[in-house]
C-alpha positions as CSV (number, residue, x, y, z in Angstrom):
1,M,0.0,0.0,0.0
2,S,1.3,3.4,-0.9
3,V,1.6,6.0,1.8
4,V,0.6,9.5,0.8
5,Y,2.5,12.6,1.8
6,A,1.4,16.2,1.6
7,T,3.2,19.5,2.3
8,S,0.7,20.6,4.9
9,A,-2.4,19.3,6.8
10,S,-5.4,20.7,4.9
11,Q,-8.5,19.7,3.0
12,L,-6.1,18.6,0.2
13,T,-4.8,15.8,2.3
14,G,-8.2,14.2,2.9
15,V,-9.2,14.4,-0.7
16,W,-5.8,13.1,-1.8
17,D,-5.9,10.2,0.7
18,E,-9.4,9.2,-0.5
19,L,-8.4,9.2,-4.2
20,I,-4.9,7.9,-4.2
21,M,-4.3,5.7,-1.1
22,G,-3.6,2.1,-2.0
23,L,-2.8,2.7,-5.7
24,T,0.5,1.3,-7.0
25,A,0.8,3.8,-9.8
26,G,2.6,7.1,-9.1
27,F,0.7,10.3,-8.6
28,M,1.8,13.8,-7.8
29,L,-0.3,17.0,-7.4
30,T,1.4,20.3,-8.2
31,D,0.4,24.0,-8.0
32,E,0.7,26.4,-11.0
33,R,4.4,26.9,-10.2
34,G,5.2,23.3,-10.4
35,Q,5.6,22.9,-6.6
36,V,4.7,19.4,-5.6
37,L,1.8,19.6,-3.1
38,A,1.3,15.9,-2.5
39,T,2.7,12.6,-3.7
40,N,2.7,8.9,-3.0
41,D,5.5,6.4,-2.5
42,A,5.1,5.0,-6.0
43,A,5.9,8.3,-7.7
44,A,9.0,8.8,-5.6
45,D,10.2,5.2,-6.4
46,L,9.6,5.6,-10.1
47,L,11.6,8.8,-10.2
48,R,14.4,7.4,-8.0
49,L,13.8,10.1,-5.4
50,D,12.6,10.2,-1.8
51,R,9.5,12.0,-0.7
52,T,11.4,14.8,0.8
53,E,13.2,15.6,-2.4
54,L,9.9,15.5,-4.3
55,L,8.2,17.9,-1.9
56,T,11.1,20.3,-1.5
57,G,12.3,20.3,-5.1
58,S,15.8,19.3,-4.1
59,R,17.6,16.8,-6.3
60,P,20.6,14.5,-5.6
61,D,23.9,15.1,-7.5
62,G,23.9,13.5,-10.9
63,W,20.1,13.1,-11.1
64,A,18.3,14.2,-14.2
65,M,15.2,13.6,-16.3
66,R,15.6,13.3,-20.1
67,D,13.4,12.5,-23.0
68,S,13.7,9.2,-24.9
69,A,16.2,10.9,-27.3
70,G,18.5,11.9,-24.4
71,A,17.6,15.6,-24.4
72,H,17.1,17.4,-21.1
73,L,13.4,18.0,-20.2
74,P,12.1,21.4,-19.0
75,D,11.5,21.9,-15.3
76,W,8.2,20.8,-13.9
77,S,7.4,24.5,-13.5
78,D,7.7,25.0,-17.2
79,L,5.7,22.0,-18.1
80,T,2.9,22.7,-15.6
81,S,2.7,26.3,-16.7
82,Q,2.3,25.1,-20.3
83,V,-0.4,22.6,-19.4
84,L,-2.4,25.2,-17.4
85,R,-2.0,27.8,-20.1
86,T,-3.4,25.6,-22.8
87,G,-5.8,23.8,-20.6
88,T,-5.0,20.5,-22.3
89,R,-3.5,17.2,-21.2
90,M,0.1,16.4,-22.1
91,S,2.0,13.2,-22.0
92,T,5.8,12.8,-22.2
93,P,8.2,9.8,-22.0
94,V,10.9,10.3,-19.3
95,V,14.2,8.5,-18.8
96,V,15.5,9.0,-15.3
97,T,19.3,9.1,-15.3
98,E,21.8,9.0,-12.4
99,H,25.3,10.3,-13.3
100,G,24.4,9.9,-16.9
101,V,23.3,6.2,-16.6
102,P,19.6,5.4,-17.3
103,S,18.0,4.0,-14.1
104,G,14.3,4.1,-15.0
105,H,11.8,4.6,-17.8
106,V,8.5,6.4,-16.9
107,W,5.5,7.7,-18.8
108,M,4.2,10.9,-17.3
109,D,0.7,12.3,-18.0
110,Y,0.0,15.9,-17.0
111,Q,-3.7,16.7,-16.5
112,P,-5.0,20.2,-15.6
113,V,-7.5,20.2,-12.7
114,R,-9.2,22.6,-10.4
115,M,-9.4,22.1,-6.6
116,Y,-11.1,24.6,-4.4
117,S,-11.1,27.1,-7.3
118,Q,-7.3,26.7,-7.6
119,Q,-5.5,25.6,-10.7
120,R,-3.5,22.4,-10.2
121,V,-1.8,19.8,-12.3
122,L,-2.3,16.1,-11.6
123,M,0.6,14.0,-12.7
124,F,0.2,10.2,-13.4
125,L,3.4,8.2,-13.6
126,Q,3.6,4.7,-15.1
127,P,6.6,2.4,-15.2
128,V,7.7,1.2,-18.6
129,D,9.8,-2.0,-18.7
130,T,10.6,-1.8,-22.4
131,D,11.6,1.1,-24.6
132,V,9.3,4.0,-23.8
133,S,8.5,5.0,-27.4
134,H,7.9,1.5,-28.7
135,S,5.8,0.6,-25.7
136,R,3.2,3.3,-26.6
137,G,3.4,2.8,-30.3
138,M,5.2,6.1,-30.7
139,V,7.8,4.8,-33.2
140,D,7.1,4.3,-36.9
141,P,7.8,0.5,-37.5
142,L,9.1,1.0,-41.1
143,T,11.7,3.7,-40.6
144,G,12.3,3.5,-36.8
145,L,11.7,7.2,-36.5
146,P,9.4,8.8,-33.9
147,G,5.8,8.9,-35.1
148,R,3.4,11.8,-35.2
149,V,2.3,11.7,-31.6
150,L,5.9,11.7,-30.3
151,L,6.8,14.4,-32.8
152,L,4.2,16.7,-31.3
153,D,5.6,16.0,-27.9
154,R,9.1,16.8,-29.0
155,L,7.9,20.0,-30.7
156,D,6.1,20.9,-27.5
157,Q,9.2,20.5,-25.4
158,A,11.4,22.4,-28.0
159,L,9.0,25.3,-27.8
160,A,9.0,25.3,-24.0
161,R,12.8,25.3,-24.0
162,A,13.0,28.1,-26.6
163,R,10.6,30.2,-24.5
164,C,12.5,29.7,-21.3
165,R,16.0,30.0,-22.7
166,G,15.5,32.8,-25.2
167,T,16.4,30.5,-28.2
168,L,14.5,29.3,-31.2
169,A,12.8,26.2,-32.4
170,T,12.2,25.3,-36.0
171,L,9.8,22.8,-37.5
172,V,10.5,21.6,-41.1
173,L,8.1,19.5,-43.1
174,V,9.4,17.4,-46.0
175,D,6.7,16.1,-48.4
176,I,7.7,13.3,-50.8
177,R,5.9,14.1,-54.0
178,R,4.1,11.5,-56.1
179,L,4.8,8.7,-53.6
180,E,1.5,7.1,-54.4
181,Q,2.4,7.0,-58.1
182,F,5.8,5.6,-57.3
183,N,4.2,2.8,-55.4
184,V,1.9,2.0,-58.3
185,E,4.8,1.9,-60.8
186,H,7.4,0.2,-58.7
187,G,5.5,-1.6,-56.0
188,F,5.0,-0.9,-52.3
189,A,8.2,-2.8,-51.3
190,Q,10.2,-0.3,-53.4
191,G,8.2,2.5,-51.9
192,D,9.1,1.3,-48.4
193,E,12.7,1.1,-49.3
194,L,12.6,4.6,-50.7
195,L,11.2,5.9,-47.4
196,T,13.7,4.0,-45.4
197,V,16.6,5.5,-47.3
198,L,15.2,9.0,-47.0
199,A,14.7,8.6,-43.3
200,G,18.4,7.6,-43.0
201,R,19.5,10.6,-45.0
202,L,17.5,13.0,-42.8
203,R,18.9,11.5,-39.7
204,Q,22.5,11.9,-41.0
205,C,22.0,15.6,-41.9
206,L,21.0,16.6,-38.3
207,S,22.8,16.3,-35.0
208,D,21.7,13.6,-32.6
209,E,19.9,16.1,-30.3
210,H,17.5,17.1,-33.0
211,T,14.4,15.2,-34.0
212,V,13.5,13.5,-37.3
213,A,10.0,12.0,-37.4
214,R,7.6,10.3,-39.7
215,Y,4.8,12.8,-39.9
216,G,2.6,11.1,-42.3
217,G,2.5,8.5,-45.1
218,D,4.6,10.6,-47.4
219,E,5.9,13.3,-45.0
220,F,8.8,13.7,-42.6
221,A,9.2,16.3,-40.0
222,L,12.3,17.8,-38.3
223,V,12.5,19.7,-35.0
224,V,15.6,21.7,-34.5
225,E,16.6,24.0,-31.7
226,H,19.1,26.8,-32.4
227,P,20.3,30.1,-30.8
228,S,19.5,32.4,-33.7
229,G,18.6,32.7,-37.4
230,T,15.7,31.1,-39.3
231,G,14.8,27.7,-40.5
232,A,15.8,28.4,-44.1
233,E,19.3,26.8,-43.8
234,I,17.9,23.7,-42.0
235,A,15.1,23.3,-44.6
236,E,17.7,23.5,-47.4
237,R,19.9,21.0,-45.7
238,A,17.0,18.6,-45.5
239,R,16.0,19.2,-49.1
240,S,19.5,18.6,-50.4
241,A,19.8,15.4,-48.5
242,V,16.5,14.0,-49.8
243,V,16.8,14.9,-53.5
244,R,20.2,13.3,-54.1
245,P,19.8,10.5,-56.7
246,M,19.7,6.9,-55.4
247,R,19.6,3.4,-56.9
248,L,16.7,1.1,-56.2
249,E,16.8,-2.3,-58.0
250,N,19.3,-1.0,-60.5
251,K,17.2,2.0,-61.3
252,Q,18.4,5.5,-60.6
253,I,15.7,7.6,-58.9
254,R,15.8,11.2,-57.9
255,P,13.1,12.0,-55.4
256,S,11.0,15.2,-55.7
257,V,10.0,17.0,-52.6
258,R,8.2,20.0,-51.2
259,V,9.6,21.6,-48.0
260,S,8.2,24.2,-45.6
261,W,9.5,25.5,-42.3
262,V,8.4,27.6,-39.4
263,T,10.6,29.1,-36.7
264,S,9.3,30.2,-33.3
265,D,10.7,31.8,-30.2
266,G,8.5,29.5,-28.2
267,N,5.5,31.8,-27.8
268,A,3.5,30.0,-30.4
269,S,1.4,26.9,-29.7
270,V,2.2,23.5,-31.2
271,H,-1.0,23.6,-33.2
272,S,-0.2,27.0,-34.7
273,V,3.3,26.0,-35.7
274,I,2.0,22.8,-37.3
275,S,-0.8,24.6,-39.1
276,R,1.5,27.3,-40.5
277,A,3.9,24.7,-41.8
278,E,1.2,22.7,-43.4
279,Q,-0.3,25.8,-45.1
280,Q,3.0,26.8,-46.5
281,L,3.5,23.2,-47.8
282,E,0.2,23.5,-49.7
283,N,1.0,26.9,-51.3
């Protein structure tokens, strides 16, 4: 049975005890600043922390939370602020590391709630015994790239970091033109091989800390964080990588693509960035 801890004796404790006592999943309740108001043992265990560290915000030396690609996650204060500002639920994969060594994989769901007219965020933590992305179906099985849902999460995090650090985040969409016609003429097996090759090229043209994802059946997406400039250079780098000729079954093929990009300082929503990039792609 999980024991529940709260920062102070109040009405909150009774409600929390009634809802959470006895559950083996991890739960935390935070205020609008990301301060943990209440938690249970399971949450502390999953995050490799003790209850005092969770409630006070202190962290042991070498402890960190990263996403499944190894990038640092924003502070809880940034994430809870984003959830409360948009009023929508957010999910993110988390890898807990201790001195750079992964020690736990967790899936964290952030849900905005109101308690006694106060804005709060309820965090639900689940352990993941296998790779976080694959366990939730977040990875495209053909290319091994993050899928659409994980892409949106990565973009969300990139925008949050840009907003907090004064940097920029760029989304690039790469549309493979006439892929349906290519599949009809050459077969779906060749179409799959084409997409796999292009996925590898896009991976190679970016650094490991950036994201390349399968956005749709014939579209890829890139999320890149950078200190200044625009996404023009990034988009051109992606275009150049994709349109290089290749040989498939002794036939030379030169892919044709459309590329669009949007750069934000983090003050735009994920939806608005995606919408603008899609609109530019259609023009």
